[in-house]
ChimeraX commands (.cxc) that place a marker at each C-alpha (Angstrom):
marker #1 position 1.06,-3.53,2.71 radius 0.5
marker #1 position 3.86,-3.96,0.34 radius 0.5
marker #1 position 4.61,-7.63,1.75 radius 0.5
marker #1 position 0.85,-8.52,0.89 radius 0.5
marker #1 position 0.96,-6.87,-2.51 radius 0.5
marker #1 position 4.12,-8.94,-3.32 radius 0.5
marker #1 position 2.18,-12.02,-1.97 radius 0.5
marker #1 position -0.86,-11.44,-4.15 radius 0.5
marker #1 position 1.61,-11.08,-6.86 radius 0.5
marker #1 position 3.25,-14.51,-6.15 radius 0.5
marker #1 position -0.21,-15.83,-6.05 radius 0.5
marker #1 position -0.97,-14.42,-9.28 radius 0.5
marker #1 position 2.65,-15.61,-10.87 radius 0.5
marker #1 position 1.39,-19.17,-9.40 radius 0.5
marker #1 position -1.78,-19.32,-10.79 radius 0.5
marker #1 position -0.24,-17.85,-13.99 radius 0.5
marker #1 position 2.60,-20.14,-14.23 radius 0.5
marker #1 position 1.05,-23.69,-13.33 radius 0.5
marker #1 position -1.93,-25.48,-12.33 radius 0.5
marker #1 position -2.31,-24.49,-9.28 radius 0.5
marker #1 position -5.34,-23.49,-7.56 radius 0.5
marker #1 position -4.98,-20.17,-5.90 radius 0.5
marker #1 position -8.09,-17.96,-4.19 radius 0.5
marker #1 position -10.01,-15.91,-6.37 radius 0.5
marker #1 position -9.76,-12.75,-4.46 radius 0.5
marker #1 position -5.86,-12.31,-5.38 radius 0.5
marker #1 position -7.07,-11.44,-9.38 radius 0.5
marker #1 position -9.43,-8.81,-7.91 radius 0.5
marker #1 position -8.46,-5.45,-9.33 radius 0.5
marker #1 position -6.24,-7.04,-11.55 radius 0.5
marker #1 position -6.53,-5.96,-15.48 radius 0.5
marker #1 position -4.75,-9.02,-16.40 radius 0.5
marker #1 position -1.62,-7.63,-17.00 radius 0.5
marker #1 position 1.52,-8.72,-15.71 radius 0.5
marker #1 position 3.90,-5.90,-16.05 radius 0.5
marker #1 position 4.57,-5.22,-12.23 radius 0.5
marker #1 position 3.36,-9.52,-11.35 radius 0.5
marker #1 position 6.55,-10.49,-13.00 radius 0.5
marker #1 position 8.57,-9.40,-9.70 radius 0.5
marker #1 position 7.18,-11.94,-7.93 radius 0.5
marker #1 position 8.20,-14.82,-10.95 radius 0.5
marker #1 position 11.36,-16.57,-8.83 radius 0.5
marker #1 position 8.87,-16.73,-5.82 radius 0.5
marker #1 position 6.55,-18.55,-7.74 radius 0.5
marker #1 position 8.82,-20.62,-8.78 radius 0.5
marker #1 position 9.71,-22.08,-5.44 radius 0.5
marker #1 position 5.98,-22.57,-4.96 radius 0.5
marker #1 position 5.49,-24.33,-7.68 radius 0.5
marker #1 position 8.77,-26.50,-7.30 radius 0.5
marker #1 position 7.92,-28.13,-3.98 radius 0.5
marker #1 position 5.95,-30.86,-5.21 radius 0.5
marker #1 position 8.25,-32.21,-7.59 radius 0.5
marker #1 position 10.85,-31.55,-4.82 radius 0.5
marker #1 position 9.18,-33.22,-2.38 radius 0.5
marker #1 position 8.45,-36.38,-4.64 radius 0.5
marker #1 position 12.26,-36.62,-5.60 radius 0.5
marker #1 position 13.60,-36.56,-1.70 radius 0.5
marker #1 position 10.79,-39.16,-0.97 radius 0.5
marker #1 position 11.49,-41.89,-3.11 radius 0.5
marker #1 position 15.01,-41.27,-2.74 radius 0.5
marker #1 position 14.88,-41.32,0.92 radius 0.5
marker #1 position 12.45,-44.53,0.52 radius 0.5
marker #1 position 15.29,-46.42,-1.77 radius 0.5
marker #1 position 13.76,-45.66,-5.11 radius 0.5
marker #1 position 16.67,-45.56,-7.61 radius 0.5
marker #1 position 18.18,-42.30,-8.58 radius 0.5
marker #1 position 16.62,-42.58,-12.10 radius 0.5
marker #1 position 13.33,-43.75,-10.67 radius 0.5
marker #1 position 12.58,-40.87,-8.43 radius 0.5
marker #1 position 13.97,-38.46,-11.09 radius 0.5
marker #1 position 11.55,-39.49,-13.57 radius 0.5
marker #1 position 8.87,-38.99,-10.89 radius 0.5
marker #1 position 9.97,-35.77,-10.04 radius 0.5
marker #1 position 9.90,-34.59,-13.30 radius 0.5
marker #1 position 6.32,-36.22,-13.98 radius 0.5
marker #1 position 5.11,-34.38,-11.08 radius 0.5
marker #1 position 6.72,-30.99,-12.39 radius 0.5
marker #1 position 4.91,-31.68,-15.43 radius 0.5
marker #1 position 1.84,-32.23,-14.12 radius 0.5
marker #1 position 2.23,-28.97,-11.53 radius 0.5
marker #1 position 2.45,-26.82,-14.31 radius 0.5
marker #1 position 0.11,-28.24,-16.96 radius 0.5
marker #1 position 3.08,-28.94,-19.03 radius 0.5
marker #1 position 2.52,-25.55,-20.08 radius 0.5
marker #1 position 6.17,-24.67,-20.58 radius 0.5
marker #1 position 6.51,-28.10,-22.72 radius 0.5
marker #1 position 3.74,-26.81,-24.83 radius 0.5
marker #1 position 5.77,-23.66,-25.36 radius 0.5
marker #1 position 9.04,-25.39,-26.16 radius 0.5
marker #1 position 7.18,-27.63,-28.63 radius 0.5
marker #1 position 6.02,-24.84,-30.29 radius 0.5
marker #1 position 9.00,-22.31,-30.31 radius 0.5
marker #1 position 10.85,-25.60,-31.76 radius 0.5
marker #1 position 8.60,-26.09,-34.89 radius 0.5
marker #1 position 8.58,-22.34,-35.19 radius 0.5
marker #1 position 12.15,-21.68,-35.43 radius 0.5
marker #1 position 12.85,-25.24,-37.43 radius 0.5
marker #1 position 9.92,-24.87,-39.82 radius 0.5
marker #1 position 9.41,-21.15,-40.40 radius 0.5
marker #1 position 11.04,-20.14,-43.87 radius 0.5
marker #1 position 10.77,-16.71,-42.38 radius 0.5
marker #1 position 9.53,-14.55,-39.27 radius 0.5
marker #1 position 5.92,-14.80,-40.48 radius 0.5
marker #1 position 5.72,-18.18,-41.30 radius 0.5
marker #1 position 7.53,-19.25,-38.10 radius 0.5
marker #1 position 4.91,-17.37,-36.20 radius 0.5
marker #1 position 2.00,-18.87,-38.20 radius 0.5
marker #1 position 3.49,-22.07,-36.93 radius 0.5
marker #1 position 3.81,-21.12,-33.58 radius 0.5
marker #1 position -0.08,-20.55,-33.34 radius 0.5
marker #1 position -0.78,-24.23,-34.41 radius 0.5
marker #1 position -1.38,-26.57,-31.65 radius 0.5
marker #1 position -0.36,-29.51,-33.25 radius 0.5
marker #1 position 3.06,-30.71,-32.60 radius 0.5
marker #1 position 5.53,-30.96,-35.60 radius 0.5
marker #1 position 8.95,-33.35,-35.48 radius 0.5
marker #1 position 10.94,-30.29,-34.89 radius 0.5
marker #1 position 9.16,-29.83,-31.54 radius 0.5
marker #1 position 8.62,-33.69,-31.01 radius 0.5
marker #1 position 12.30,-34.05,-31.09 radius 0.5
marker #1 position 12.87,-30.95,-28.67 radius 0.5
marker #1 position 10.59,-32.59,-25.82 radius 0.5
marker #1 position 12.00,-35.61,-26.02 radius 0.5
marker #1 position 15.61,-34.19,-25.74 radius 0.5
marker #1 position 14.58,-31.44,-22.84 radius 0.5
marker #1 position 12.79,-34.06,-21.10 radius 0.5
marker #1 position 15.67,-36.73,-21.39 radius 0.5
marker #1 position 18.00,-34.13,-20.19 radius 0.5
marker #1 position 16.45,-32.98,-17.22 radius 0.5
marker #1 position 15.57,-36.42,-16.43 radius 0.5
marker #1 position 19.21,-37.68,-16.75 radius 0.5
marker #1 position 20.88,-34.64,-15.18 radius 0.5
marker #1 position 18.52,-34.81,-12.41 radius 0.5
marker #1 position 19.22,-38.55,-11.84 radius 0.5
marker #1 position 23.11,-38.07,-11.83 radius 0.5
marker #1 position 22.65,-34.91,-9.48 radius 0.5
marker #1 position 20.78,-37.72,-7.06 radius 0.5
marker #1 position 23.59,-40.19,-7.17 radius 0.5
marker #1 position 26.41,-37.55,-6.74 radius 0.5
marker #1 position 24.34,-35.79,-3.31 radius 0.5
marker #1 position 21.91,-36.26,-0.66 radius 0.5
marker #1 position 18.20,-36.39,-1.25 radius 0.5
marker #1 position 18.00,-33.04,0.56 radius 0.5
marker #1 position 20.37,-31.65,-1.13 radius 0.5
marker #1 position 18.71,-32.86,-4.59 radius 0.5
marker #1 position 15.65,-31.66,-3.77 radius 0.5
marker #1 position 17.08,-28.16,-2.77 radius 0.5
marker #1 position 18.35,-27.58,-6.31 radius 0.5
marker #1 position 15.25,-28.19,-7.86 radius 0.5
marker #1 position 13.58,-25.91,-5.82 radius 0.5
marker #1 position 17.05,-23.40,-6.79 radius 0.5
marker #1 position 16.63,-24.38,-10.08 radius 0.5
marker #1 position 12.85,-23.57,-10.41 radius 0.5
marker #1 position 13.38,-20.18,-9.14 radius 0.5
marker #1 position 16.41,-19.33,-11.56 radius 0.5
marker #1 position 14.65,-20.71,-14.94 radius 0.5
marker #1 position 11.68,-18.31,-14.16 radius 0.5
marker #1 position 13.78,-15.38,-13.47 radius 0.5
marker #1 position 15.61,-15.81,-16.79 radius 0.5
marker #1 position 11.71,-16.27,-18.34 radius 0.5
marker #1 position 11.73,-12.39,-17.19 radius 0.5
marker #1 position 14.39,-11.58,-18.23 radius 0.5
marker #1 position 14.05,-12.93,-22.51 radius 0.5
marker #1 position 10.58,-11.11,-21.77 radius 0.5
marker #1 position 11.97,-7.61,-20.96 radius 0.5
marker #1 position 15.12,-8.11,-23.47 radius 0.5
marker #1 position 13.10,-8.46,-26.60 radius 0.5
marker #1 position 9.76,-6.61,-27.68 radius 0.5
marker #1 position 6.66,-8.47,-28.41 radius 0.5
marker #1 position 6.89,-10.16,-31.96 radius 0.5
marker #1 position 2.87,-9.95,-32.20 radius 0.5
marker #1 position 0.43,-7.08,-31.47 radius 0.5
marker #1 position -1.99,-9.91,-30.50 radius 0.5
marker #1 position -1.70,-13.09,-28.03 radius 0.5
marker #1 position -0.69,-13.65,-24.12 radius 0.5
marker #1 position 2.30,-11.96,-24.47 radius 0.5
marker #1 position 1.56,-8.82,-25.74 radius 0.5
marker #1 position -1.86,-8.64,-23.57 radius 0.5
marker #1 position 0.11,-9.33,-20.45 radius 0.5
marker #1 position 2.53,-6.37,-21.35 radius 0.5
marker #1 position 5.98,-5.63,-20.71 radius 0.5
marker #1 position 8.19,-6.10,-17.45 radius 0.5
marker #1 position 8.17,-2.68,-15.48 radius 0.5
marker #1 position 12.11,-2.02,-15.14 radius 0.5
marker #1 position 11.43,-2.24,-11.02 radius 0.5
marker #1 position 9.68,-5.33,-11.62 radius 0.5
marker #1 position 12.46,-6.92,-13.93 radius 0.5
marker #1 position 15.16,-5.62,-11.10 radius 0.5
marker #1 position 13.58,-7.15,-8.10 radius 0.5
marker #1 position 12.98,-10.53,-10.45 radius 0.5
marker #1 position 16.31,-10.46,-11.07 radius 0.5
marker #1 position 17.60,-9.84,-7.49 radius 0.5
marker #1 position 15.26,-12.08,-5.76 radius 0.5
marker #1 position 15.91,-15.11,-8.19 radius 0.5
marker #1 position 19.58,-15.43,-7.69 radius 0.5
marker #1 position 19.32,-14.54,-3.96 radius 0.5
marker #1 position 16.68,-17.73,-3.91 radius 0.5
marker #1 position 18.87,-19.98,-6.35 radius 0.5
marker #1 position 21.82,-19.41,-4.22 radius 0.5
marker #1 position 19.87,-20.05,-0.96 radius 0.5
marker #1 position 18.68,-23.40,-2.31 radius 0.5
marker #1 position 21.80,-24.40,-4.48 radius 0.5
marker #1 position 24.70,-23.40,-2.36 radius 0.5
marker #1 position 24.04,-25.20,0.87 radius 0.5
marker #1 position 23.48,-28.57,-1.05 radius 0.5
marker #1 position 26.80,-28.25,-3.37 radius 0.5
marker #1 position 29.65,-25.59,-3.11 radius 0.5
marker #1 position 30.31,-21.83,-4.21 radius 0.5
marker #1 position 31.82,-23.22,-7.55 radius 0.5
marker #1 position 28.74,-25.24,-8.36 radius 0.5
marker #1 position 26.54,-22.59,-7.39 radius 0.5
marker #1 position 28.41,-19.72,-9.73 radius 0.5
marker #1 position 28.57,-22.10,-12.23 radius 0.5
marker #1 position 24.96,-23.39,-12.58 radius 0.5
marker #1 position 24.23,-19.49,-12.32 radius 0.5
marker #1 position 26.63,-18.48,-14.83 radius 0.5
marker #1 position 25.57,-21.82,-17.05 radius 0.5
marker #1 position 21.72,-20.71,-16.63 radius 0.5
marker #1 position 22.01,-17.21,-17.65 radius 0.5
marker #1 position 24.48,-18.15,-20.74 radius 0.5
marker #1 position 21.54,-20.11,-21.97 radius 0.5
marker #1 position 19.17,-17.53,-21.63 radius 0.5
marker #1 position 21.17,-15.44,-23.23 radius 0.5
marker #1 position 21.53,-17.97,-26.52 radius 0.5
marker #1 position 18.19,-18.69,-26.82 radius 0.5
marker #1 position 17.10,-14.77,-26.63 radius 0.5
marker #1 position 19.70,-14.11,-29.19 radius 0.5
marker #1 position 18.19,-16.64,-31.80 radius 0.5
marker #1 position 14.71,-15.65,-31.03 radius 0.5
marker #1 position 15.78,-12.15,-31.88 radius 0.5
marker #1 position 17.16,-13.39,-35.01 radius 0.5
marker #1 position 14.26,-15.54,-35.86 radius 0.5
marker #1 position 11.14,-13.69,-34.96 radius 0.5
marker #1 position 12.72,-10.17,-33.79 radius 0.5
marker #1 position 10.63,-10.42,-30.56 radius 0.5
marker #1 position 9.28,-12.29,-27.84 radius 0.5
marker #1 position 5.91,-14.45,-27.74 radius 0.5
marker #1 position 4.37,-16.59,-24.98 radius 0.5
marker #1 position 5.80,-19.36,-26.45 radius 0.5
marker #1 position 9.34,-18.30,-26.43 radius 0.5
marker #1 position 8.70,-16.98,-22.76 radius 0.5
marker #1 position 8.28,-20.16,-21.78 radius 0.5
marker #1 position 10.60,-22.16,-23.20 radius 0.5
marker #1 position 13.00,-19.81,-21.89 radius 0.5
marker #1 position 12.15,-21.75,-18.71 radius 0.5
marker #1 position 12.68,-25.10,-20.17 radius 0.5
marker #1 position 16.33,-24.51,-21.85 radius 0.5
marker #1 position 17.50,-22.72,-18.40 radius 0.5
marker #1 position 16.36,-25.23,-16.28 radius 0.5
marker #1 position 17.92,-28.14,-18.43 radius 0.5
marker #1 position 21.16,-26.45,-18.64 radius 0.5
marker #1 position 20.98,-25.66,-14.84 radius 0.5
marker #1 position 20.24,-29.31,-13.92 radius 0.5
marker #1 position 23.05,-30.37,-16.28 radius 0.5
marker #1 position 25.53,-27.71,-14.65 radius 0.5
marker #1 position 24.74,-28.92,-11.40 radius 0.5
marker #1 position 25.23,-33.05,-12.16 radius 0.5
marker #1 position 28.50,-31.94,-13.80 radius 0.5
marker #1 position 29.94,-29.91,-11.30 radius 0.5
marker #1 position 28.85,-31.19,-8.36 radius 0.5
marker link #1:1,2 radius 0.2
marker link #1:2,3 radius 0.2
marker link #1:3,4 radius 0.2
marker link #1:4,5 radius 0.2
marker link #1:5,6 radius 0.2
marker link #1:6,7 radius 0.2
marker link #1:7,8 radius 0.2
marker link #1:8,9 radius 0.2
marker link #1:9,10 radius 0.2
marker link #1:10,11 radius 0.2
marker link #1:11,12 radius 0.2
marker link #1:12,13 radius 0.2
marker link #1:13,14 radius 0.2
marker link #1:14,15 radius 0.2
marker link #1:15,16 radius 0.2
marker link #1:16,17 radius 0.2
marker link #1:17,18 radius 0.2
marker link #1:18,19 radius 0.2
marker link #1:19,20 radius 0.2
marker link #1:20,21 radius 0.2
marker link #1:21,22 radius 0.2
marker link #1:22,23 radius 0.2
marker link #1:23,24 radius 0.2
marker link #1:24,25 radius 0.2
marker link #1:25,26 radius 0.2
marker link #1:26,27 radius 0.2
marker link #1:27,28 radius 0.2
marker link #1:28,29 radius 0.2
marker link #1:29,30 radius 0.2
marker link #1:30,31 radius 0.2
marker link #1:31,32 radius 0.2
marker link #1:32,33 radius 0.2
marker link #1:33,34 radius 0.2
marker link #1:34,35 radius 0.2
marker link #1:35,36 radius 0.2
marker link #1:36,37 radius 0.2
marker link #1:37,38 radius 0.2
marker link #1:38,39 radius 0.2
marker link #1:39,40 radius 0.2
marker link #1:40,41 radius 0.2
marker link #1:41,42 radius 0.2
marker link #1:42,43 radius 0.2
marker link #1:43,44 radius 0.2
marker link #1:44,45 radius 0.2
marker link #1:45,46 radius 0.2
marker link #1:46,47 radius 0.2
marker link #1:47,48 radius 0.2
marker link #1:48,49 radius 0.2
marker link #1:49,50 radius 0.2
marker link #1:50,51 radius 0.2
marker link #1:51,52 radius 0.2
marker link #1:52,53 radius 0.2
marker link #1:53,54 radius 0.2
marker link #1:54,55 radius 0.2
marker link #1:55,56 radius 0.2
marker link #1:56,57 radius 0.2
marker link #1:57,58 radius 0.2
marker link #1:58,59 radius 0.2
marker link #1:59,60 radius 0.2
marker link #1:60,61 radius 0.2
marker link #1:61,62 radius 0.2
marker link #1:62,63 radius 0.2
marker link #1:63,64 radius 0.2
marker link #1:64,65 radius 0.2
marker link #1:65,66 radius 0.2
marker link #1:66,67 radius 0.2
marker link #1:67,68 radius 0.2
marker link #1:68,69 radius 0.2
marker link #1:69,70 radius 0.2
marker link #1:70,71 radius 0.2
marker link #1:71,72 radius 0.2
marker link #1:72,73 radius 0.2
marker link #1:73,74 radius 0.2
marker link #1:74,75 radius 0.2
marker link #1:75,76 radius 0.2
marker link #1:76,77 radius 0.2
marker link #1:77,78 radius 0.2
marker link #1:78,79 radius 0.2
marker link #1:79,80 radius 0.2
marker link #1:80,81 radius 0.2
marker link #1:81,82 radius 0.2
marker link #1:82,83 radius 0.2
marker link #1:83,84 radius 0.2
marker link #1:84,85 radius 0.2
marker link #1:85,86 radius 0.2
marker link #1:86,87 radius 0.2
marker link #1:87,88 radius 0.2
marker link #1:88,89 radius 0.2
marker link #1:89,90 radius 0.2
marker link #1:90,91 radius 0.2
marker link #1:91,92 radius 0.2
marker link #1:92,93 radius 0.2
marker link #1:93,94 radius 0.2
marker link #1:94,95 radius 0.2
marker link #1:95,96 radius 0.2
marker link #1:96,97 radius 0.2
marker link #1:97,98 radius 0.2
marker link #1:98,99 radius 0.2
marker link #1:99,100 radius 0.2
marker link #1:100,101 radius 0.2
marker link #1:101,102 radius 0.2
marker link #1:102,103 radius 0.2
marker link #1:103,104 radius 0.2
marker link #1:104,105 radius 0.2
marker link #1:105,106 radius 0.2
marker link #1:106,107 radius 0.2
marker link #1:107,108 radius 0.2
marker link #1:108,109 radius 0.2
marker link #1:109,110 radius 0.2
marker link #1:110,111 radius 0.2
marker link #1:111,112 radius 0.2
marker link #1:112,113 radius 0.2
marker link #1:113,114 radius 0.2
marker link #1:114,115 radius 0.2
marker link #1:115,116 radius 0.2
marker link #1:116,117 radius 0.2
marker link #1:117,118 radius 0.2
marker link #1:118,119 radius 0.2
marker link #1:119,120 radius 0.2
marker link #1:120,121 radius 0.2
marker link #1:121,122 radius 0.2
marker link #1:122,123 radius 0.2
marker link #1:123,124 radius 0.2
marker link #1:124,125 radius 0.2
marker link #1:125,126 radius 0.2
marker link #1:126,127 radius 0.2
marker link #1:127,128 radius 0.2
marker link #1:128,129 radius 0.2
marker link #1:129,130 radius 0.2
marker link #1:130,131 radius 0.2
marker link #1:131,132 radius 0.2
marker link #1:132,133 radius 0.2
marker link #1:133,134 radius 0.2
marker link #1:134,135 radius 0.2
marker link #1:135,136 radius 0.2
marker link #1:136,137 radius 0.2
marker link #1:137,138 radius 0.2
marker link #1:138,139 radius 0.2
marker link #1:139,140 radius 0.2
marker link #1:140,141 radius 0.2
marker link #1:141,142 radius 0.2
marker link #1:142,143 radius 0.2
marker link #1:143,144 radius 0.2
marker link #1:144,145 radius 0.2
marker link #1:145,146 radius 0.2
marker link #1:146,147 radius 0.2
marker link #1:147,148 radius 0.2
marker link #1:148,149 radius 0.2
marker link #1:149,150 radius 0.2
marker link #1:150,151 radius 0.2
marker link #1:151,152 radius 0.2
marker link #1:152,153 radius 0.2
marker link #1:153,154 radius 0.2
marker link #1:154,155 radius 0.2
marker link #1:155,156 radius 0.2
marker link #1:156,157 radius 0.2
marker link #1:157,158 radius 0.2
marker link #1:158,159 radius 0.2
marker link #1:159,160 radius 0.2
marker link #1:160,161 radius 0.2
marker link #1:161,162 radius 0.2
marker link #1:162,163 radius 0.2
marker link #1:163,164 radius 0.2
marker link #1:164,165 radius 0.2
marker link #1:165,166 radius 0.2
marker link #1:166,167 radius 0.2
marker link #1:167,168 radius 0.2
marker link #1:168,169 radius 0.2
marker link #1:169,170 radius 0.2
marker link #1:170,171 radius 0.2
marker link #1:171,172 radius 0.2
marker link #1:172,173 radius 0.2
marker link #1:173,174 radius 0.2
marker link #1:174,175 radius 0.2
marker link #1:175,176 radius 0.2
marker link #1:176,177 radius 0.2
marker link #1:177,178 radius 0.2
marker link #1:178,179 radius 0.2
marker link #1:179,180 radius 0.2
marker link #1:180,181 radius 0.2
marker link #1:181,182 radius 0.2
marker link #1:182,183 radius 0.2
marker link #1:183,184 radius 0.2
marker link #1:184,185 radius 0.2
marker link #1:185,186 radius 0.2
marker link #1:186,187 radius 0.2
marker link #1:187,188 radius 0.2
marker link #1:188,189 radius 0.2
marker link #1:189,190 radius 0.2
marker link #1:190,191 radius 0.2
marker link #1:191,192 radius 0.2
marker link #1:192,193 radius 0.2
marker link #1:193,194 radius 0.2
marker link #1:194,195 radius 0.2
marker link #1:195,196 radius 0.2
marker link #1:196,197 radius 0.2
marker link #1:197,198 radius 0.2
marker link #1:198,199 radius 0.2
marker link #1:199,200 radius 0.2
marker link #1:200,201 radius 0.2
marker link #1:201,202 radius 0.2
marker link #1:202,203 radius 0.2
marker link #1:203,204 radius 0.2
marker link #1:204,205 radius 0.2
marker link #1:205,206 radius 0.2
marker link #1:206,207 radius 0.2
marker link #1:207,208 radius 0.2
marker link #1:208,209 radius 0.2
marker link #1:209,210 radius 0.2
marker link #1:210,211 radius 0.2
marker link #1:211,212 radius 0.2
marker link #1:212,213 radius 0.2
marker link #1:213,214 radius 0.2
marker link #1:214,215 radius 0.2
marker link #1:215,216 radius 0.2
marker link #1:216,217 radius 0.2
marker link #1:217,218 radius 0.2
marker link #1:218,219 radius 0.2
marker link #1:219,220 radius 0.2
marker link #1:220,221 radius 0.2
marker link #1:221,222 radius 0.2
marker link #1:222,223 radius 0.2
marker link #1:223,224 radius 0.2
marker link #1:224,225 radius 0.2
marker link #1:225,226 radius 0.2
marker link #1:226,227 radius 0.2
marker link #1:227,228 radius 0.2
marker link #1:228,229 radius 0.2
marker link #1:229,230 radius 0.2
marker link #1:230,231 radius 0.2
marker link #1:231,232 radius 0.2
marker link #1:232,233 radius 0.2
marker link #1:233,234 radius 0.2
marker link #1:234,235 radius 0.2
marker link #1:235,236 radius 0.2
marker link #1:236,237 radius 0.2
marker link #1:237,238 radius 0.2
marker link #1:238,239 radius 0.2
marker link #1:239,240 radius 0.2
marker link #1:240,241 radius 0.2
marker link #1:241,242 radius 0.2
marker link #1:242,243 radius 0.2
marker link #1:243,244 radius 0.2
marker link #1:244,245 radius 0.2
marker link #1:245,246 radius 0.2
marker link #1:246,247 radius 0.2
marker link #1:247,248 radius 0.2
marker link #1:248,249 radius 0.2
marker link #1:249,250 radius 0.2
marker link #1:250,251 radius 0.2
marker link #1:251,252 radius 0.2
marker link #1:252,253 radius 0.2
marker link #1:253,254 radius 0.2
marker link #1:254,255 radius 0.2
marker link #1:255,256 radius 0.2
marker link #1:256,257 radius 0.2
marker link #1:257,258 radius 0.2
marker link #1:258,259 radius 0.2
marker link #1:259,260 radius 0.2
view
């Protein structure tokens, strides 16, 4: 029963965080809140990352250059999640960069149009992820690079939950407010499982030193972004939660590329 509930939460998390279709029955009895479901975000990250990791490994094994393989892998990731996190990062960047104060920033973030800050942030984050993954692919084997992609996906989605729990909701309405705050046991499960999954995938592919540096760098990036969010908005939104994933993934990939 416990395993079935966790698998259901994983399926719900996959459905919430990506465009991967999941069976409708896993949502039966759900009120739409994610307070407990967040415990499976790391496991969902593994599932979500598999297509991109497979593309990376296949193209490298087929003789493609690291840059081309990295572009195709990141493109696959973006398509798999429907650019949900990229959209969140763009909105957050527009709000943080263009907002005169908290209310103005929140108003900007509700606008579906992409502003200059958002456009620049998206170009930079995609460039950093592609460049870091390309560098990593040059330094390791195709399977090792693919394993790191999966480990980073689990880690970055775990840190989404930490950001979510570290701040109150900045709005009384919206996706994050409707989803509820993570339950303490769910947060603990997310943090432990995320760390374990990240180590399981990254450590065999790199080294203990690189694994520690990667986890520490991603955690530091999450802490810095959360601090900026607290200062600007005094709380989280769905956009800042999604942006946390992008920031932490980029930071982790850079750490892997530099320390491998």
